[in-house]
Residue, then its C-alpha position, 0 to 999 in steps of 0.5 A: m499500499r505504501s510506496r513512499t518509503t525508501s528505507d531498507p525493510e530489514s533495517t526498519r524491522q530491526f529498528a522496530i525490534d530495538i524499540a520494543r526491547t528498549l521499552a521492555d528495558s525501560k520497565c514497560s510491560d506487555v510490550i507487543l510488536l505488530d507488523v502491519r505492512g500492507r494493512s496500514q496506510v500510515t505505518d509499517y510497524v506498531i508497538i504497544g506497551s504499558g507503563t507504570s506511571q507518567r514519569q516512567m512512561r515519559a522516560a521510556a518515550q525519551d529512551i526510544e527517541d534516543v535509540g532513534k537519534a542514535r540510528g539517525q532516525h529522529p521522530f517525526r512527532t511525539n505526542a502525549d495527552q494532557s495527563s501522559t496516560w497515552i504517549v505516541v512516538d511516531f517514526v513514520e514507518i514505526v509508531a510506538h504507543l505507551f499507555e497507562p494500563d486502563q487507557r490501553l484497555y479502553y482504546d484497545l489498539e490491539l483489536l484495531h490492528a488485529d490483522g497485524k502479524r506479531i513479531e518476536w522481539r525478545r532478546p535471545e537467552g543470555e543476551l544483555p541489553p546494550g550498556r549493561g554487560s560490563s558493570g555487573g561486578s558491583s553488589g548493586g549490579a547483582a541486585s538489579s540482575g535478580r530483578a531483570s531475571a524475574g522480569k524475564a520469567e514474567r514475559 
């Protein structure tokens, strides 16, 4: 449907996976990545995640903007409702939605994009998030690794 994009499809897919992983690293829950190519006229990938608080959601949105900027992909637009219960970061080919859990249920974007194909985005077992592999020697690192392991088990 969309012919205006000139980006490499595999690079765009990997960028979407990186965004989903970053949301999970930023403590968002229930992160899903949907491939809506050929089904949507506005984007190729939709990412949906739930946040725990307004502050955490804003930080997660900033984290994915930073991932984009590091790749030379600046967001086209970032929007948040007045109370930050829904934040949208739009990279055109990839649109990420961060919701407060009740708002996510209310808007139910998963149903809107039900024909999208779910993409597996989780890191392979044992692969650490960028920037977290070299500082595991401190006692604080051991405590945080326990929390990370518990988080993996929930997913």
